[in-house]
C-alpha positions in Angstrom: 37.2 43.3 -22.3 33.6 42.8 -20.3 31.6 42.1 -23.3 35.4 39.4 -24.3 34.5 37.7 -20.7 30.6 37.6 -20.8 30.9 35.8 -24.0 33.7 33.0 -22.9 31.1 32.6 -19.9 28.1 31.9 -22.4 30.2 29.5 -25.1 31.4 27.9 -21.5 27.4 27.2 -20.5 26.8 26.0 -24.1 29.3 23.0 -23.1 27.4 21.3 -20.7 24.2 21.6 -22.6 25.3 20.7 -25.7 23.4 17.2 -25.5 21.0 18.8 -24.8 21.1 21.1 -27.9 21.2 18.0 -30.0 18.8 16.4 -28.8 16.0 19.2 -29.8 17.9 20.0 -32.7 17.4 16.0 -34.1 13.9 16.3 -33.1 13.2 19.4 -35.2 13.9 17.7 -37.9 12.6 14.2 -37.4 9.1 16.6 -37.5 7.4 19.1 -36.1 6.9 18.0 -32.5 8.5 20.2 -29.8 8.6 18.0 -26.2 11.8 17.7 -25.9 12.8 21.1 -26.8 10.1 21.8 -24.0 11.4 19.7 -21.8 14.9 21.4 -21.6 13.7 24.8 -21.4 11.0 24.1 -18.6 14.1 22.8 -17.0 16.3 25.7 -17.6 14.0 28.0 -16.7 14.8 27.2 -13.1 18.5 28.1 -12.6 18.3 30.8 -10.4 20.5 33.7 -10.9 22.7 35.2 -13.7 24.2 32.1 -14.5 20.9 30.9 -15.0 20.2 33.4 -17.6 23.9 32.3 -19.4 22.6 28.9 -19.6 19.2 29.8 -20.9 20.7 32.2 -23.3 23.2 29.5 -24.6 19.9 27.2 -25.0 18.6 29.5 -27.0 21.2 30.9 -28.8 21.8 26.9 -29.8 17.9 26.0 -30.8 16.4 29.2 -31.6 16.3 30.3 -34.8 17.7 33.6 -33.7 18.8 34.7 -29.9 22.2 37.0 -29.7 24.6 36.8 -26.5 24.0 39.8 -25.5 20.2 38.6 -24.7 19.1 38.6 -21.2 16.3 36.0 -19.4 15.5 35.9 -15.9 14.4 32.9 -13.9 10.9 31.1 -14.6 10.8 32.6 -18.4 10.9 30.1 -21.1 10.1 29.9 -24.8 7.0 27.3 -25.8 8.3 27.3 -29.0 11.3 27.4 -31.1 10.1 29.2 -34.1 11.6 32.5 -32.4 13.8 35.2 -33.3 15.6 37.9 -30.8 17.3 40.5 -32.1 20.3 42.5 -30.4 19.5 43.6 -26.3 16.7 41.7 -25.5 15.6 41.9 -21.9 13.0 39.4 -20.5 11.6 39.3 -16.8 10.7 36.5 -14.7 8.0 33.9 -14.8 7.1 35.5 -18.5 6.1 32.5 -21.0 6.7 33.4 -25.0 4.9 31.7 -28.5 6.4 32.2 -31.8 7.8 35.6 -32.1 9.9 37.8 -34.0 10.9 40.0 -31.0 12.8 44.0 -32.1 16.4 45.1 -31.1 16.4 46.7 -27.2 13.3 45.6 -26.2 12.5 45.0 -22.4 10.0 42.9 -21.4 8.7 42.5 -17.8 7.9 40.4 -15.0 4.7 37.7 -15.6 4.3 38.5 -19.8 2.8 36.1 -22.0 3.5 36.0 -25.7 0.8 34.0 -27.5 1.7 32.3 -30.6 -1.4 34.1 -32.1 -5.2 34.8 -30.8 -7.0 31.9 -32.9 -4.3 28.8 -31.6 -7.3 26.4 -31.3 -9.3 27.1 -34.4 -9.7 25.1 -37.9 -9.9 26.7 -41.0 -14.1 25.5 -41.0 -13.9 27.6 -37.4 -15.0 24.7 -35.1 -12.3 24.3 -31.7 -9.3 21.7 -32.3 -6.4 19.9 -30.4 -4.3 20.9 -33.9 -2.3 24.3 -33.5 -2.4 27.0 -35.8 0.7 29.2 -34.7 1.0 33.0 -35.9 4.5 34.5 -35.3 3.3 37.9 -33.3 5.9 40.5 -34.1 7.6 43.1 -31.2 8.8 46.0 -32.5 12.4 47.6 -31.8 12.6 49.9 -28.5 9.5 49.0 -27.0 8.6 47.8 -23.4 6.1 45.7 -22.5 5.0 46.0 -18.5 4.3 43.9 -16.1 1.6 41.2 -16.3 0.4 42.4 -20.2 -0.7 39.4 -22.6 0.5 39.9 -26.0 -2.2 38.8 -28.8 -1.3 40.4 -31.3 1.5 42.1 -33.9 3.2 45.5 -31.7 4.5 48.4 -33.2 8.2 50.0 -32.9 9.1 52.1 -29.6 5.6 51.5 -27.7 5.0 51.2 -24.2 2.9 48.6 -23.0 1.0 49.0 -19.9 1.5 46.7 -16.9 -1.5 44.3 -17.4 -2.3 45.3 -20.6 -4.4 42.9 -22.7 -3.0 43.1 -26.8 -6.0 42.2 -29.3 -5.5 43.7 -31.7 -2.3 45.6 -34.3 -1.0 48.4 -32.4 1.3 51.3 -34.3 4.4 52.3 -33.7 5.5 55.1 -31.1 2.2 54.3 -28.9 1.5 54.4 -25.3 -1.6 51.3 -25.2 -3.6 50.1 -22.0 -6.4 48.4 -20.8 -8.2 45.4 -21.2 -9.3 45.3 -24.0 -6.3 47.8 -24.9 -7.2 51.0 -26.4 -4.1 53.6 -27.5 -4.2 56.4 -25.0 -1.4 58.4 -26.5 0.3 58.6 -30.0 4.0 60.0 -30.5 4.3 60.4 -26.6 7.9 62.1 -27.0 9.7 64.2 -30.0 11.4 61.3 -32.0 14.1 64.9 -31.7 14.7 63.3 -28.2 15.9 59.5 -27.2 13.9 57.8 -25.2 15.4 56.2 -22.7 13.9 52.6 -21.5 
């Protein structure tokens, strides 16, 4: 019953957002610009409380590649690019900026986290700095927990813990505890695989 009510509220939130979703969809079909998409993403990031999370999820369900109904997106958080995929039960804290990502099932992201669209977005093929964007999709594996204020510049494996303030500038293997700036793996397989990790 609770799931039904949550889904009903979400779909009711989509009704007033239909013009916003439609404009972002038209923009996407007309080219690679994202001004309209980003405008509404930033605007909706300022809606407070639980209803704000519903509005954000409703908007991203209509504009991102995938955003399930059981996603939670806190106040101040927005996606800077529509090329993002969220799997089931993703929880994103407040004041995060998320780029091109593929976020796995049951991932938890704390507040003030930045997930960029790769490490060299403004470096062209000749190695020169340019205003053009070269975007890469960052993958965060399932059941990973990203701590407060972390910056994710590269892929993160499954069932990892990324410590608060960590700067991930290289590929992180699965089941790793990571910390520092630049990051380093502090521990591998930090829990028994026979016991569930209570994230």
